[in-house]
C-alpha positions as CSV (number, residue, x, y, z in Angstrom):
1,X,36.2,86.4,-133.3
2,X,39.4,88.0,-133.1
3,X,42.3,85.9,-133.8
4,X,45.6,88.1,-132.3
5,X,49.2,86.3,-131.9
6,X,52.0,88.2,-130.9
7,X,55.5,87.5,-132.9
8,X,57.9,90.4,-133.1
9,X,60.0,88.8,-135.7
10,X,57.4,86.7,-138.1
11,X,56.9,87.3,-141.4
12,X,53.6,86.0,-142.1
13,X,50.9,84.5,-139.7
14,X,48.2,81.4,-141.2
15,X,45.0,81.0,-139.5
16,X,44.4,77.1,-140.2
17,X,40.3,75.8,-139.8
18,X,39.7,71.9,-139.4
19,X,36.7,69.8,-139.6
20,X,34.6,69.5,-136.3
21,X,36.2,66.4,-135.8
22,X,39.8,67.7,-136.7
23,X,41.0,65.3,-138.9
24,X,41.3,67.7,-142.4
25,X,42.5,71.1,-142.4
26,X,39.6,73.4,-144.8
27,X,40.9,76.4,-144.9
28,X,43.8,78.7,-144.3
29,X,43.8,82.6,-143.3
30,X,46.6,85.1,-143.3
31,X,45.9,87.3,-140.4
32,X,46.1,90.9,-142.8
33,X,46.9,92.9,-140.0
34,X,49.8,93.8,-138.1
35,X,49.9,96.4,-135.1
36,X,52.5,96.5,-132.0
37,X,54.1,93.1,-132.9
38,X,50.5,91.7,-133.2
39,X,49.1,89.3,-135.8
40,X,45.6,89.5,-135.7
41,X,42.1,89.4,-138.0
42,X,38.5,89.0,-137.0
43,X,36.7,86.0,-138.8
44,X,32.5,87.3,-138.4
45,X,31.4,83.9,-138.8
46,X,32.9,82.3,-136.0
47,X,31.2,80.3,-133.1
48,X,32.4,78.6,-130.2
49,X,33.4,74.6,-131.4
50,X,35.6,76.1,-133.9
51,X,38.9,74.2,-134.1
52,X,41.8,75.9,-135.6
53,X,45.7,76.5,-135.1
54,X,48.3,78.3,-136.1
55,X,50.8,78.6,-138.8
56,X,54.2,81.1,-139.0
57,X,56.2,82.4,-141.3
58,X,59.7,83.3,-141.0
59,X,63.3,82.7,-141.2
60,X,64.4,79.3,-139.4
61,X,68.2,80.7,-138.2
62,X,68.6,78.8,-135.3
63,X,72.0,80.4,-135.1
64,X,70.0,83.5,-134.9
65,X,67.7,82.1,-132.2
66,X,64.9,81.9,-134.9
67,X,62.6,78.6,-135.3
68,X,60.3,79.6,-137.8
69,X,58.4,76.8,-139.9
70,X,55.2,76.8,-141.5
71,X,54.8,73.2,-142.0
72,X,54.4,72.9,-138.0
73,X,50.9,73.7,-136.8
74,X,51.5,75.6,-133.4
75,X,49.3,76.2,-130.7
76,X,47.7,79.3,-129.9
77,X,49.0,80.7,-126.3
78,X,45.7,81.9,-125.3
79,X,43.6,79.1,-126.4
80,X,41.3,78.1,-123.7
81,X,40.3,74.7,-124.9
82,X,42.5,72.1,-126.6
83,X,40.6,69.2,-128.3
84,X,42.1,65.7,-129.3
85,X,45.4,63.6,-128.7
86,X,48.8,64.9,-129.1
87,X,50.8,62.0,-131.0
88,X,54.3,61.7,-131.0
89,X,55.8,61.5,-134.6
90,X,59.2,62.8,-135.7
91,X,57.0,65.2,-137.8
92,X,57.1,67.7,-134.5
93,X,60.9,68.6,-135.0
94,X,61.8,71.8,-137.0
95,X,64.2,69.8,-138.2
96,X,65.3,66.3,-139.2
97,X,65.4,64.1,-136.1
98,X,69.2,62.6,-135.4
99,X,73.0,64.1,-134.8
100,X,73.9,66.9,-132.0
101,X,73.7,69.5,-135.0
102,X,70.6,68.2,-136.6
103,X,68.9,71.3,-136.1
104,X,70.6,73.8,-138.3
105,X,68.9,71.8,-141.2
106,X,64.9,72.4,-141.7
107,X,62.2,69.9,-142.1
108,X,59.1,70.6,-143.9
109,X,56.8,67.8,-143.1
110,X,53.6,68.7,-142.0
111,X,52.6,67.7,-138.2
112,X,48.9,68.5,-138.0
113,X,47.0,65.3,-137.7
114,X,49.4,64.3,-134.8
115,X,48.3,67.5,-133.3
116,X,45.5,68.7,-130.3
117,X,43.4,71.4,-132.2
118,X,42.5,74.3,-129.8
119,X,38.5,75.1,-129.8
120,X,37.4,78.3,-129.6
121,X,34.8,77.9,-126.5
122,X,31.6,79.9,-124.5
123,X,33.1,80.4,-120.9
124,X,29.3,81.5,-119.7
125,X,28.5,79.7,-116.2
126,X,26.3,80.5,-113.7
127,X,28.4,81.3,-110.4
128,X,25.3,82.4,-108.0
129,X,26.5,83.2,-105.1
130,X,29.9,81.9,-105.2
131,X,32.0,83.9,-102.7
132,X,35.9,83.1,-102.2
133,X,36.4,81.3,-98.2
134,X,38.7,84.2,-97.9
135,X,40.7,82.2,-94.9
136,X,43.8,84.5,-93.5
137,X,47.3,83.4,-94.1
138,X,47.8,82.3,-90.3
139,X,44.6,80.7,-90.5
140,X,45.9,78.6,-93.6
141,X,45.9,74.5,-93.7
142,X,47.2,73.2,-97.3
143,X,46.6,70.1,-98.3
144,X,48.5,69.5,-101.8
145,X,46.5,67.2,-104.1
146,X,46.7,65.3,-108.0
147,X,43.3,65.5,-109.0
148,X,44.1,61.7,-110.5
149,X,45.6,60.3,-107.3
150,X,42.8,61.5,-105.2
151,X,40.2,60.3,-106.9
152,X,41.0,57.2,-109.2
153,X,40.8,54.6,-106.1
154,X,38.1,56.6,-104.1
155,X,35.5,54.4,-103.3
156,X,33.0,57.0,-103.2
157,X,33.5,58.5,-106.4
158,X,31.5,56.9,-109.2
159,X,33.5,54.9,-111.9
160,X,33.5,57.3,-114.6
161,X,34.3,60.7,-113.1
162,X,37.3,58.9,-111.1
163,X,40.6,60.8,-112.2
164,X,38.3,64.2,-113.0
165,X,37.7,67.1,-111.8
166,X,34.3,66.5,-111.3
167,X,35.3,63.4,-109.4
168,X,37.5,65.6,-106.9
169,X,34.2,68.0,-106.4
170,X,31.8,64.4,-105.3
171,X,30.7,64.8,-101.8
172,X,32.8,62.0,-100.3
173,X,36.1,63.7,-101.4
174,X,35.3,67.2,-99.9
175,X,33.7,65.7,-97.0
176,X,37.1,63.5,-96.3
177,X,38.8,67.3,-96.8
178,X,35.8,69.2,-94.4
179,X,36.4,66.1,-91.4
180,X,40.3,66.6,-91.6
181,X,40.1,70.5,-91.0
182,X,41.9,72.2,-94.0
183,X,41.4,75.5,-95.7
184,X,42.6,75.4,-99.5
185,X,43.4,72.5,-101.6
186,X,46.1,72.4,-103.8
187,X,46.4,70.8,-107.0
188,X,49.4,69.9,-108.9
189,X,49.8,71.0,-112.5
190,X,46.0,71.0,-114.7
191,X,47.3,73.2,-117.6
192,X,47.6,71.3,-120.8
193,X,51.0,69.6,-120.8
194,X,52.7,67.2,-123.1
195,X,54.1,63.5,-121.9
196,X,57.7,63.0,-122.6
197,X,58.6,60.7,-126.1
198,X,60.5,58.5,-123.8
199,X,58.0,58.1,-121.2
200,X,55.7,57.2,-123.9
201,X,57.4,55.0,-125.3
202,X,58.4,53.1,-121.9
203,X,54.5,52.9,-121.3
204,X,54.8,55.7,-118.8
205,X,53.5,58.8,-118.7
206,X,54.5,63.2,-117.0
207,X,51.6,61.9,-114.3
208,X,52.3,65.2,-112.2
209,X,52.6,67.5,-114.9
210,X,55.2,69.9,-114.9
211,X,55.7,70.2,-118.6
212,X,53.2,72.5,-119.4
213,X,52.5,73.7,-123.3
214,X,49.7,76.3,-122.7
215,X,48.9,78.2,-119.6
216,X,45.2,78.8,-120.1
217,X,43.7,75.5,-121.4
218,X,43.2,72.5,-118.9
219,X,44.5,69.3,-119.8
220,X,42.2,66.4,-121.6
221,X,43.0,63.7,-118.7
222,X,41.1,65.9,-116.3
223,X,37.8,66.7,-117.7
224,X,34.8,64.7,-119.5
225,X,32.7,67.2,-121.8
226,X,33.4,70.5,-120.7
227,X,36.7,71.5,-119.3
228,X,35.8,74.9,-117.8
229,X,32.3,73.4,-116.5
230,X,33.5,70.6,-115.0
231,X,36.2,73.0,-113.2
232,X,34.2,76.1,-112.2
233,X,31.7,73.1,-111.0
234,X,34.4,71.6,-108.8
235,X,35.3,75.2,-107.5
236,X,31.8,76.1,-106.6
237,X,31.6,73.1,-104.4
238,X,34.9,73.3,-102.4
239,X,33.9,77.2,-102.5
240,X,30.7,75.8,-100.6
241,X,32.7,73.7,-98.1
242,X,34.4,77.0,-97.1
243,X,37.7,75.3,-99.0
244,X,39.9,77.8,-101.1
245,X,41.6,76.4,-104.3
246,X,45.0,77.2,-105.4
247,X,46.8,75.8,-108.2
248,X,50.6,75.0,-109.1
249,X,51.7,76.4,-112.2
250,X,54.6,76.0,-114.2
251,X,55.5,79.5,-115.8
252,X,59.2,78.8,-115.9
253,X,59.8,76.6,-118.9
254,X,57.6,74.6,-121.4
255,X,57.4,71.0,-122.8
256,X,59.0,72.1,-125.8
257,X,62.8,71.3,-124.4
258,X,66.0,72.6,-125.7
259,X,67.6,73.1,-129.0
260,X,66.7,69.6,-129.7
261,X,63.4,69.3,-129.0
262,X,59.9,69.9,-130.9
263,X,58.1,73.2,-131.9
264,X,54.6,72.9,-130.6
265,X,53.7,76.4,-130.0
266,X,55.7,79.3,-128.7
267,X,59.3,78.1,-130.5
268,X,57.5,78.1,-133.7
269,X,56.0,81.5,-132.9
270,X,58.9,83.6,-131.7
271,X,61.5,82.0,-130.3
272,X,64.1,84.7,-129.5
273,X,60.9,86.4,-127.8
274,X,59.4,83.5,-125.4
275,X,62.5,82.0,-124.6
276,X,65.9,83.4,-122.3
277,X,68.9,82.3,-124.8
278,X,72.5,81.9,-124.1
279,X,74.2,85.6,-124.7
280,X,76.5,85.3,-128.0
281,X,74.9,81.7,-128.4
282,X,71.0,82.1,-129.4
283,X,71.3,78.4,-130.8
284,X,71.1,77.3,-126.8
285,X,68.6,77.8,-124.6
286,X,69.6,78.9,-120.9
287,X,68.3,75.8,-118.7
288,X,67.4,77.1,-115.4
289,X,64.5,74.5,-114.8
290,X,66.6,71.7,-115.8
291,X,63.6,70.8,-118.3
292,X,65.7,72.2,-121.6
293,X,64.4,75.6,-121.5
294,X,63.6,78.8,-119.4
295,X,60.7,81.0,-120.5
296,X,61.7,84.9,-120.7
297,X,59.3,86.9,-118.0
298,X,61.4,89.7,-118.7
299,X,60.0,90.0,-122.0
300,X,57.3,92.4,-122.0
301,X,54.9,90.3,-124.1
302,X,55.6,87.3,-122.4
303,X,55.0,88.7,-119.2
304,X,51.9,90.1,-120.4
305,X,51.1,86.3,-121.3
306,X,51.8,85.1,-118.0
307,X,49.8,87.9,-116.2
308,X,46.4,87.5,-118.4
309,X,46.9,83.7,-117.5
310,X,47.2,84.5,-113.9
311,X,44.0,86.7,-114.3
312,X,42.3,84.4,-116.1
313,X,42.4,81.4,-113.4
314,X,41.6,84.5,-110.8
315,X,38.5,86.0,-112.4
316,X,37.1,83.7,-115.3
317,X,37.7,80.5,-112.7
318,X,37.3,81.7,-109.4
319,X,41.0,80.4,-108.3
320,X,42.1,81.6,-105.0
321,X,46.2,81.3,-105.3
322,X,49.1,79.7,-107.0
323,X,51.6,78.3,-106.2
324,X,54.6,79.3,-108.6
325,X,57.0,76.4,-109.9
326,X,60.8,76.8,-109.5
327,X,59.8,80.7,-108.8
328,X,63.2,81.7,-109.0
329,X,63.2,81.5,-112.5
330,X,60.5,84.1,-113.0
331,X,62.6,86.8,-110.9
332,X,65.6,86.6,-113.2
333,X,66.3,89.5,-115.0
334,X,69.4,90.5,-117.2
335,X,71.8,90.7,-113.9
336,X,70.0,87.6,-112.1
337,X,67.6,87.3,-109.6
338,X,65.8,90.6,-108.5
339,X,62.9,90.6,-106.1
340,X,62.0,94.0,-107.4
341,X,62.1,92.4,-110.8
342,X,59.6,93.1,-114.0
343,X,57.3,89.7,-112.9
344,X,57.0,90.8,-109.1
345,X,55.8,94.4,-109.8
346,X,53.8,93.5,-112.0
347,X,51.8,91.1,-109.8
348,X,52.0,93.8,-106.5
349,X,50.5,96.0,-108.2
350,X,48.1,93.9,-110.2
351,X,44.1,94.7,-108.6
352,X,43.3,90.9,-109.0
353,X,46.4,89.4,-108.4
354,X,47.7,90.9,-105.6
355,X,44.5,90.3,-103.4
356,X,45.2,86.1,-103.8
357,X,47.7,84.0,-102.4
358,X,51.0,83.6,-103.5
359,X,53.6,80.7,-103.2
360,X,56.8,80.4,-104.3
361,X,59.2,77.6,-104.6
362,X,61.7,79.9,-103.5
363,X,64.8,78.1,-105.9
364,X,65.9,77.0,-109.7
365,X,69.2,75.1,-111.0
366,X,70.6,78.3,-112.2
367,X,73.5,80.3,-110.3
368,X,72.4,81.9,-107.1
369,X,68.9,79.8,-107.9
370,X,68.6,79.3,-103.9
371,X,66.3,82.2,-102.9
372,X,64.8,81.5,-99.9
373,X,63.5,84.3,-97.6
374,X,64.4,86.4,-100.9
375,X,60.6,86.8,-101.9
376,X,58.7,90.3,-101.8
377,X,56.3,91.0,-99.3
378,X,53.3,89.4,-100.0
379,X,54.4,86.0,-100.8
380,X,54.7,82.6,-98.8
381,X,57.8,80.5,-99.5
382,X,58.2,76.5,-99.8
383,X,60.2,76.4,-96.8
384,X,62.5,73.3,-97.5
385,X,64.8,74.4,-94.4
386,X,61.9,73.4,-92.4
387,X,61.3,70.5,-94.3
388,X,65.1,69.2,-93.7
389,X,65.8,70.3,-90.0
390,X,62.8,68.5,-88.6
391,X,63.4,65.6,-91.1
392,X,66.7,65.3,-89.2
393,X,65.7,66.1,-85.4
394,X,63.4,63.3,-85.6
395,X,65.8,61.3,-87.1
396,X,67.6,61.5,-84.3
397,X,71.0,63.8,-85.1
398,X,72.6,65.8,-83.0
399,X,73.3,69.8,-82.7
400,X,70.0,70.9,-84.9
401,X,68.1,72.2,-81.7
402,X,69.1,75.6,-82.7
403,X,68.1,75.6,-85.9
404,X,65.1,73.4,-85.2
405,X,63.7,76.4,-82.7
406,X,63.9,78.8,-85.4
407,X,61.8,76.7,-87.6
408,X,59.4,76.0,-85.2
409,X,58.8,79.6,-84.1
410,X,58.0,80.9,-88.3
411,X,62.1,80.9,-89.2
412,X,62.1,85.0,-88.3
413,X,66.0,84.7,-89.0
414,X,64.9,84.0,-92.9
415,X,61.2,86.4,-92.9
416,X,61.5,88.8,-90.5
417,X,62.0,91.9,-93.4
418,X,59.8,94.2,-94.7
419,X,56.7,93.7,-92.3
420,X,56.6,90.0,-93.5
421,X,55.0,87.6,-91.2
422,X,55.0,84.0,-90.0
423,X,52.9,82.7,-92.8
424,X,55.3,84.0,-95.1
425,X,57.1,80.5,-93.8
426,X,54.8,77.7,-96.0
427,X,56.1,74.5,-93.7
428,X,55.8,71.0,-94.8
429,X,58.1,67.7,-94.2
430,X,56.8,66.0,-97.2
431,X,55.3,66.7,-100.6
432,X,54.7,65.4,-104.3
433,X,58.7,65.2,-104.7
434,X,60.0,63.4,-102.0
435,X,59.3,60.3,-100.0
436,X,55.6,60.2,-98.5
437,X,55.1,60.0,-94.5
438,X,55.0,56.4,-94.2
439,X,57.9,55.7,-96.4
440,X,59.9,58.5,-94.6
441,X,60.1,56.4,-91.5
442,X,60.4,53.3,-93.5
443,X,63.0,53.6,-96.1
444,X,66.4,54.9,-96.2
445,X,66.9,54.3,-100.0
446,X,64.9,55.4,-102.6
447,X,63.3,52.5,-104.9
448,X,62.7,54.2,-108.4
449,X,63.4,51.2,-110.4
450,X,59.9,51.6,-111.8
451,X,60.7,54.9,-113.5
452,X,62.6,53.1,-116.0
453,X,65.8,55.3,-115.0
454,X,68.4,52.4,-113.3
455,X,67.3,54.3,-109.6
456,X,69.3,57.1,-110.9
457,X,66.6,60.2,-110.5
458,X,65.0,61.6,-107.6
459,X,66.8,62.9,-104.4
460,X,69.5,60.7,-102.1
461,X,69.4,63.6,-99.6
462,X,66.2,62.3,-98.0
463,X,67.0,62.7,-94.3
464,X,64.8,59.4,-93.7
465,X,65.1,56.6,-91.2
466,X,63.7,53.3,-91.6
467,X,63.5,52.8,-87.8
468,X,66.2,49.7,-88.1
469,X,64.7,47.7,-91.3
470,X,64.3,48.7,-95.1
471,X,60.8,48.6,-96.3
472,X,57.8,46.7,-95.0
473,X,58.1,44.1,-92.3
474,X,56.6,42.2,-89.4
475,X,58.0,43.3,-86.8
476,X,55.0,44.8,-84.5
477,X,57.6,46.5,-82.7
478,X,59.3,48.7,-85.9
479,X,55.9,49.3,-87.3
480,X,54.6,50.9,-83.5
481,X,58.0,53.1,-83.9
482,X,57.3,54.4,-87.1
483,X,53.6,55.2,-86.3
484,X,54.6,57.0,-83.6
485,X,57.7,58.9,-85.8
486,X,54.9,59.6,-88.6
487,X,52.8,61.2,-85.5
488,X,56.2,63.4,-84.7
489,X,56.7,64.6,-87.7
490,X,52.9,65.5,-88.6
491,X,52.4,66.7,-85.1
492,X,55.3,69.0,-85.4
493,X,54.3,70.3,-88.4
494,X,51.1,71.3,-87.5
495,X,51.8,72.9,-84.4
496,X,54.4,75.0,-85.6
497,X,54.6,78.8,-86.7
498,X,53.6,79.3,-90.2
499,X,51.5,77.6,-92.9
500,X,51.5,73.6,-92.5
501,X,51.0,71.4,-96.0
502,X,50.0,68.5,-95.7
503,X,50.8,66.2,-99.0
504,X,47.4,64.4,-99.8
505,X,47.3,60.3,-98.5
506,X,49.8,61.1,-95.5
507,X,46.8,61.0,-93.2
508,X,45.5,58.2,-94.9
509,X,48.9,56.1,-94.6
510,X,50.0,55.8,-98.5
511,X,52.7,54.4,-99.4
512,X,54.9,54.7,-102.8
513,X,57.1,51.2,-101.7
514,X,60.1,54.0,-101.3
515,X,59.7,55.3,-104.7
516,X,60.6,59.1,-104.2
517,X,60.2,60.6,-107.4
518,X,56.7,59.4,-108.6
519,X,56.3,61.9,-111.7
520,X,55.5,59.4,-114.2
521,X,53.5,56.9,-112.1
522,X,49.7,57.5,-112.9
523,X,48.8,54.1,-111.8
524,X,48.5,52.4,-108.8
525,X,51.7,53.2,-107.3
526,X,51.1,57.2,-107.6
527,X,47.1,57.1,-106.7
528,X,46.0,57.3,-102.9
529,X,44.5,53.8,-101.8
530,X,41.3,55.0,-99.2
531,X,41.7,51.1,-97.7
532,X,45.6,51.8,-96.7
533,X,44.0,54.4,-94.1
534,X,45.4,53.4,-90.2
535,X,42.0,54.9,-88.3
536,X,44.1,55.8,-85.4
537,X,46.4,57.8,-87.3
538,X,44.0,59.5,-88.9
539,X,41.8,60.2,-86.1
540,X,45.3,61.8,-84.5
541,X,46.1,63.7,-87.6
542,X,42.2,65.4,-87.0
543,X,42.9,65.6,-83.3
544,X,45.6,67.9,-84.1
545,X,44.6,69.7,-87.0
546,X,41.6,70.9,-84.3
547,X,43.7,71.7,-81.6
548,X,45.4,74.2,-84.2
549,X,42.3,75.4,-85.3
550,X,41.1,76.0,-81.7
551,X,44.1,77.8,-80.6
552,X,45.6,81.1,-82.2
553,X,48.9,81.0,-79.9
554,X,49.9,78.0,-82.7
555,X,48.9,80.4,-84.9
556,X,50.1,83.6,-84.3
557,X,50.1,86.6,-87.0
558,X,53.5,88.4,-85.4
559,X,56.7,86.9,-84.7
560,X,57.6,86.2,-81.0
561,X,59.0,88.7,-79.1
562,X,60.2,86.8,-75.7
563,X,58.2,89.6,-74.0
564,X,54.4,89.9,-72.1
565,X,51.7,92.5,-73.0
566,X,51.4,94.4,-69.4
567,X,50.2,92.4,-66.1
568,X,50.5,89.1,-68.3
569,X,52.3,86.2,-66.1
570,X,54.8,84.7,-68.7
571,X,56.0,85.9,-71.7
572,X,55.2,85.0,-75.3
573,X,57.9,82.4,-75.8
574,X,60.3,80.4,-73.1
575,X,62.7,78.0,-73.5
576,X,62.8,75.4,-70.8
577,X,65.6,72.3,-69.7
578,X,64.5,69.1,-68.7
579,X,64.8,70.5,-65.3
580,X,62.5,72.9,-65.7
581,X,64.8,75.8,-65.7
582,X,65.5,78.6,-68.5
583,X,67.8,77.2,-71.2
584,X,71.4,79.0,-71.4
585,X,73.5,79.8,-73.8
586,X,75.2,76.6,-73.2
587,X,72.1,74.7,-73.5
588,X,71.7,75.9,-77.2
589,X,75.5,74.7,-78.1
590,X,75.1,71.2,-76.4
591,X,76.2,69.0,-79.8
592,X,74.8,66.3,-78.2
593,X,71.4,67.4,-77.8
594,X,68.2,65.9,-79.0
595,X,65.4,67.3,-77.1
596,X,63.7,70.4,-76.8
597,X,61.2,72.1,-75.0
598,X,59.1,75.3,-75.1
599,X,56.4,77.4,-73.3
600,X,54.1,79.0,-75.6
601,X,52.6,82.2,-73.4
602,X,49.5,82.3,-75.4
603,X,48.0,84.3,-71.6
604,X,51.8,86.8,-72.6
605,X,49.0,88.2,-75.2
606,X,49.5,89.2,-78.6
607,X,47.8,91.9,-81.2
608,X,45.9,90.8,-84.0
609,X,46.5,93.3,-86.8
610,X,42.8,92.2,-88.4
611,X,40.7,93.0,-85.3
612,X,43.0,95.7,-84.0
613,X,43.1,94.3,-80.1
614,X,45.3,92.5,-78.2
615,X,44.2,88.6,-77.9
616,X,45.1,86.3,-75.7
617,X,44.9,82.2,-75.2
618,X,46.1,79.4,-73.4
619,X,49.4,78.7,-72.2
620,X,50.8,75.5,-73.9
621,X,54.5,73.4,-73.0
622,X,55.1,71.8,-75.7
623,X,58.3,68.6,-75.3
624,X,60.1,66.9,-77.9
625,X,62.6,63.8,-77.4
626,X,64.1,62.3,-80.4
627,X,66.6,60.6,-78.0
628,X,66.5,56.8,-78.2
629,X,66.0,56.8,-74.2
630,X,63.3,58.5,-71.9
631,X,64.1,62.2,-70.6
632,X,62.1,63.0,-67.5
633,X,60.9,66.5,-67.5
634,X,60.0,68.7,-64.7
635,X,57.4,70.9,-65.0
636,X,58.3,74.0,-64.7
637,X,57.2,76.5,-62.0
638,X,57.1,79.9,-63.5
639,X,53.0,79.9,-62.9
640,X,52.4,79.3,-59.3
641,X,48.8,78.5,-59.7
642,X,47.2,75.4,-61.1
643,X,49.3,73.1,-63.2
644,X,49.6,71.4,-66.9
645,X,47.1,68.4,-68.2
646,X,48.8,66.3,-71.3
647,X,46.9,66.6,-74.5
648,X,49.2,64.8,-76.7
649,X,51.5,62.0,-76.2
650,X,52.7,60.7,-79.4
651,X,54.3,57.2,-77.5
652,X,50.7,57.0,-76.5
653,X,47.9,54.3,-78.7
654,X,46.2,56.5,-80.3
655,X,48.8,59.0,-79.7
656,X,46.4,61.4,-77.5
657,X,46.9,61.9,-73.6
658,X,45.0,60.6,-71.1
659,X,44.4,63.7,-68.9
660,X,46.8,63.5,-66.5
661,X,47.3,66.5,-64.8
662,X,50.6,67.3,-63.3
663,X,51.4,70.4,-60.9
664,X,54.7,72.4,-61.1
665,X,57.7,70.9,-60.0
666,X,56.2,67.3,-60.6
667,X,57.9,64.8,-63.4
668,X,56.7,63.6,-66.3
669,X,58.9,60.6,-68.3
670,X,58.8,61.7,-72.3
671,X,59.7,58.5,-73.7
672,X,62.0,58.0,-76.5
673,X,61.5,59.5,-79.6
674,X,58.2,61.3,-79.2
675,X,56.6,64.5,-77.8
676,X,54.0,65.4,-76.0
677,X,51.8,68.8,-75.7
678,X,50.2,69.9,-72.2
679,X,48.0,72.5,-71.6
680,X,48.0,74.7,-68.8
681,X,45.1,74.9,-66.3
682,X,44.2,76.7,-63.2
683,X,42.7,73.8,-61.7
684,X,43.1,69.9,-62.1
685,X,40.2,68.3,-64.8
686,X,36.8,66.6,-63.1
687,X,37.8,63.5,-65.4
688,X,40.7,61.3,-66.9
689,X,40.3,59.6,-70.3
690,X,40.9,55.9,-69.9
691,X,40.9,54.1,-73.3
692,X,37.9,53.2,-73.9
693,X,36.5,57.1,-73.9
694,X,36.1,59.4,-71.0
695,X,34.7,58.8,-67.7
696,X,34.3,60.8,-64.6
């Protein structure tokens, strides 16, 4: 086994070997070679199972950006597995804790007995016929989930596997995803992480996991006997079901915090290389993450580590894509964010990484940090404007229909450059960070007291509406309206151009009781309660997903052009008023407007780049009414033949239409705060639905 560690400023590196239980250090070996700033040495007798760590010698000079301290056992950045618990102790700090300038004086106490140990592992696995599902971006439906949150309360997961990757791979969990109709599951961070000390002291933990300390190893809370075997087995099972696996990755900062944080790995290996230090004041860190430090991906060796990590997850672990937390940080060069910086260029030319799906959270907390629409071709971006606009519209705000129209049609104003496509917009109305869908229609104020931060954490800009009563209620009318609003929000999401993302549990009526920042709630507040599902809502979500899946007009590969191909009876997109006429400029500027209608002209045709030919689909009429009163809509008459059949009406008991058929010029009363979807038919159908099912 060859051991190698990059450090440009170290004076000596020691490899520390431990007994099989990790409790006793049995040997220290000074790495004998130093080549191109890499310390390395070969151990001919090293075998899988060997436990180790590093001690790095060099100057302890925070004022110069150096924090070497050989008293601290350090985690190998390239370790594939960490074993044993991390336990908080003052010995983890390179200095004596206490005082704002405490970090200037070195602390030489050994921290090894409180540290997890790196382990040499055999990564062999029989993949068999495993192949990536390879769904087209435009066909994607992403399901954002937490490994523990998905499985801890699932009745179909055996007790020993709950909370683990193997539990996620259980047939009962996968069957739910398949029946729902999603194409990819996006896992919140699974990299090895550290629970912040103040959380541990309060009996909490960093449940979400955005506090990584290693980018190759899987955190111990997610696996049973073998981190590699468990993960690969689960990926293999998900792939067999046609579901892609994306990882939420946190390369923008680490768990070592600011200048008063612990020394666990990178800080003690080469602080001045791994982190962005304040120009002219290298004792302190640039903090674009809000978590104390920022990883310096502009450094070639640090960038190499990130690329090696990404390739490892693709080539060794068969991951299909990544969502990059605070991705704007990764594109920061000396003069700020650069969409053509080293990180983006390295990915774009990489033969493995350029073919997987890349998703950016397009902002960070640094200057000019909101970069929505500013990422390179090939990337999809979390569209926060989509979330806020859709929430504001269904909340009942006026004057937003212009922005709403852009969000529903793929946000071409943000993404239509350099040949980017509608799938560049990753649409969502809820995510792990914020209210659940049920809480979004039940609370106007956050309820984060369980986080022990005095309810000061979490966003106050939620654009939520409680439908008249704050929190749970027994009022049947308010509960009916809340369910209707949930249908409005999810149907809008699933029928918009772009790639929709559903937060796990939203389809199951999940609540966090008003907590909009459950990052530290590894308990029943943060886990999905599978028994709480409303069968009507779950069936509605499945029905709308099926509608999207069966009709490519809802997931176009190109932006609308407002035209038709030769011989088509309609344009690809038309905006209509309640009287059935086309919207005028004045209609768009009405400040009180709370309703919007449009015709998706599938019969207008659209070019399928993958197939290399023109395609056609059915034509749909979509009506949205966020007004508190009924709006009567006249059916458009541009298509002389046939009429419109109702498929979706969110005000109905189950949210679906009864098969009503309306001819051009006929009227449909769209009830308050509801949404309808109609399909053009050449003739009236031979049946309509009643409350019990279908009848001729």
